[in-house]
VEXDREN-2710 file (C-alpha; in Angstrom, 1 decimal):
% VEXDREN-2710
k/r/px/py/pz
1/THR/96.0/121.0/121.9
2/ASN/93.0/118.9/121.0
3/ILE/93.3/115.6/122.9
4/ASN/91.0/113.7/120.4
5/ALA/93.2/114.8/117.5
6/THR/96.3/113.7/119.4
7/VAL/94.8/110.3/120.2
8/LYS/93.6/109.9/116.6
9/LEU/97.2/110.6/115.3
10/GLY/98.5/108.0/117.8
11/GLN/96.0/105.5/116.5
12/ILE/97.1/106.2/112.9
13/PHE/100.7/105.7/113.8
14/LEU/99.9/102.5/115.7
15/ALA/98.0/101.1/112.7
16/GLY/100.9/102.0/110.5
17/GLY/103.4/100.2/112.8
18/LYS/105.2/103.5/113.8
19/LEU/105.3/102.6/117.5
20/ASP/107.7/105.4/118.6
21/TYR/105.4/108.1/117.1
22/ALA/102.3/106.4/118.5
23/LEU/103.9/106.2/122.0
24/GLU/104.8/109.8/121.8
25/LYS/101.2/110.8/120.9
26/SER/99.7/108.6/123.6
27/LYS/102.0/110.0/126.3
28/LYS/101.1/113.6/125.2
29/ALA/97.4/112.7/125.3
30/LEU/97.8/111.3/128.8
31/GLU/99.6/114.4/129.9
32/LEU/96.6/116.4/128.8
33/ASP/94.2/114.1/130.6
34/LYS/95.4/111.1/132.5
35/ASN/91.9/109.7/132.7
36/ASN/91.0/109.9/129.0
37/VAL/89.7/106.5/128.1
38/SER/90.8/106.7/124.4
39/ALA/94.3/107.7/125.5
40/LEU/94.5/105.0/128.1
41/SER/93.3/102.3/125.6
42/LEU/95.8/103.6/123.0
43/TYR/98.7/103.4/125.4
44/ALA/97.6/99.9/126.4
45/ALA/97.5/98.8/122.7
46/ILE/100.9/100.3/122.1
47/GLN/102.4/98.5/125.1
48/LEU/100.9/95.2/123.9
49/LYS/102.5/95.8/120.5
50/MET/105.8/96.4/122.3
51/ASN/105.4/93.1/124.1
52/ASN/104.9/94.8/127.5
53/LYS/101.9/92.7/128.5
54/ALA/101.8/93.9/132.2
55/ALA/101.6/97.6/131.2
56/ALA/99.0/96.8/128.5
57/LEU/96.9/95.0/131.1
58/GLU/97.3/97.8/133.6
59/TYR/96.3/100.5/131.2
60/ALA/93.4/98.6/129.7
61/ASN/92.0/98.1/133.2
62/LEU/92.5/101.8/133.9
63/ALA/90.5/102.6/130.8
64/LEU/87.7/100.2/131.9
65/ALA/87.7/101.9/135.4
66/GLN/86.8/105.2/133.6
67/ASP/84.4/103.5/131.1
68/PRO/83.3/100.0/131.8
69/ASN/82.2/99.6/128.2
70/SER/85.4/100.7/126.5
71/GLN/85.5/98.8/123.3
72/ASP/89.2/99.5/122.7
73/ALA/90.2/98.4/126.2
74/PHE/88.2/95.1/125.7
75/ILE/90.1/94.5/122.4
76/VAL/93.4/94.9/124.2
77/LEU/92.3/92.4/126.9
78/ALA/91.1/90.0/124.2
79/ASN/94.5/90.2/122.5
80/ILE/96.3/89.6/125.8
81/SER/94.1/86.5/126.3
82/LEU/95.0/85.3/122.8
83/ILE/98.7/85.6/123.7
84/ASP/97.9/83.6/126.8
85/ASN/96.2/81.0/124.6
86/ASP/92.9/81.5/126.4
87/ILE/90.5/81.6/123.5
88/ASN/87.4/81.4/125.8
89/LYS/88.5/84.5/127.7
90/ALA/89.4/86.3/124.4
91/THR/85.9/85.5/123.0
92/GLU/84.3/86.8/126.1
93/TYR/86.2/90.1/125.8
94/PHE/85.4/90.4/122.1
95/ASP/81.7/89.8/122.9
96/LYS/81.9/92.6/125.5
97/ALA/83.5/94.9/122.9
98/LEU/80.6/94.1/120.6
99/ALA/77.9/94.5/123.3
100/LYS/77.2/98.2/122.4
101/ASN/77.7/97.8/118.6
102/GLN/77.3/94.4/116.9
103/LYS/78.0/96.1/113.6
104/ASN/81.7/96.7/114.2
105/LEU/83.2/94.6/111.3
106/THR/86.8/94.9/112.7
107/VAL/85.9/93.4/116.1
108/GLN/83.6/90.7/114.5
109/PHE/86.4/89.7/112.2
110/LEU/89.0/89.6/114.9
111/LYS/86.8/87.4/117.0
112/THR/86.0/85.1/114.1
113/LYS/89.7/84.8/113.0
114/ALA/90.6/84.0/116.7
115/LEU/88.1/81.2/116.8
116/GLU/89.3/79.9/113.4
117/SER/93.0/80.0/114.5
118/ALA/92.0/78.0/117.7
119/SER/90.3/75.4/115.5
120/LYS/87.0/76.1/117.1
121/ASN/85.3/75.5/113.8
122/VAL/81.7/75.2/114.9
123/GLU/82.0/78.6/116.8
124/ALA/83.9/80.1/113.9
125/ASP/81.3/79.0/111.4
126/GLN/78.6/80.6/113.6
127/ALA/80.6/83.8/113.8
128/TYR/81.0/83.9/110.0
129/GLN/77.2/83.4/109.6
130/THR/76.6/86.3/112.1
131/MET/78.9/88.5/110.0
132/ILE/77.1/87.6/106.8
133/LYS/73.7/88.5/108.4
134/LEU/75.2/91.8/109.7
135/PHE/77.0/92.6/106.4
136/PRO/75.2/90.8/103.6
137/GLU/76.7/93.0/100.9
138/ASN/80.3/92.7/102.1
139/THR/82.2/90.5/99.6
140/PHE/85.3/90.4/101.8
141/VAL/83.3/88.7/104.6
142/ARG/81.8/86.1/102.1
143/ARG/85.2/85.4/100.5
144/SER/86.8/84.9/104.0
145/TYR/83.9/82.6/104.9
146/ALA/84.4/80.6/101.6
147/GLN/88.1/80.2/102.3
148/PHE/87.2/79.0/105.8
149/LEU/84.7/76.5/104.3
150/MET/87.3/75.2/101.8
151/LYS/89.8/74.6/104.6
152/SER/87.0/72.8/106.6
153/ASP/86.2/70.5/103.6
154/HIS/82.8/72.0/103.0
155/ALA/83.1/72.5/99.2
156/THR/79.4/72.8/98.4
157/ALA/78.9/75.6/101.0
158/ALA/82.1/77.3/99.8
159/GLU/80.9/77.2/96.2
160/GLN/77.6/78.8/97.3
161/GLN/79.4/81.7/98.9
162/LEU/81.7/82.3/95.9
163/ARG/78.7/82.0/93.5
164/MET/76.8/84.6/95.7
165/ILE/79.7/87.0/95.4
166/ALA/79.9/86.5/91.6
167/GLN/76.2/87.0/91.2
168/THR/75.8/90.0/93.4
169/THR/78.9/91.8/91.9
170/PRO/78.5/91.1/88.2
171/ASP/81.3/93.6/87.3
172/ASN/83.8/92.0/89.7
173/LEU/86.1/89.9/87.4
174/ASN/88.1/88.6/90.4
175/ALA/84.9/87.1/91.9
176/LYS/84.2/85.2/88.6
177/LEU/87.8/84.0/88.5
178/ASP/87.7/82.9/92.1
179/LEU/84.6/80.8/91.3
180/ILE/86.0/79.4/88.1
181/ASN/89.3/78.4/89.8
182/PHE/87.4/76.8/92.7
183/ILE/85.3/74.8/90.2
184/LEU/88.4/73.8/88.2
185/GLY/90.0/72.6/91.4
186/SER/87.1/70.8/93.0
187/LYS/85.1/69.5/90.0
188/GLY/87.6/69.3/87.1
189/ASP/88.3/71.0/83.8
190/ALA/84.9/70.2/82.1
191/ALA/83.0/71.7/84.9
192/GLY/85.4/74.7/85.0
193/ARG/84.9/75.3/81.2
194/LEU/81.1/75.1/81.6
195/GLU/81.3/77.7/84.4
196/MET/83.5/80.0/82.1
197/GLU/80.9/79.7/79.3
198/SER/78.1/80.7/81.7
199/PHE/79.7/84.1/82.3
END
């Protein structure tokens, strides 16, 4: 049996919320190689989902003992820190997870959302700007940043992001509607109508 395929299946089950199947695959992978970093990290992530924090911590640390740069293990530790309401520790772990590859959108987004949830708005804003530099074409990132800016009462900056999405994806009707709705809500009907006419 291919251990990588077994781990990959476990990861798919975990992502789909099928914890029993994910657990079965992770155990099978660990039977094949008890020191496999991906299998250890997967088992740790599953344990965390099952609210078994002690086991999650133990297996994440076992994974790091095998590979001190294990991104998946650092993500588990970051999530444990978030459960413990330790945003600084979580950010530290997310940064370690990003050390080898800054261009991991999932980890960048997890870190940014964690900062936003903890009302660390200055740090969250910087994290969004980092993501935009790394993924300038990604409309999801810009839209998320615009929503963050709206919540933070930075209407002009939010409008700039929505306008950028609408201009860079001219065939994206939703992007135009987002901008028009935002203008209607922030500047009134007349400005909204003007915006509609400009498209």
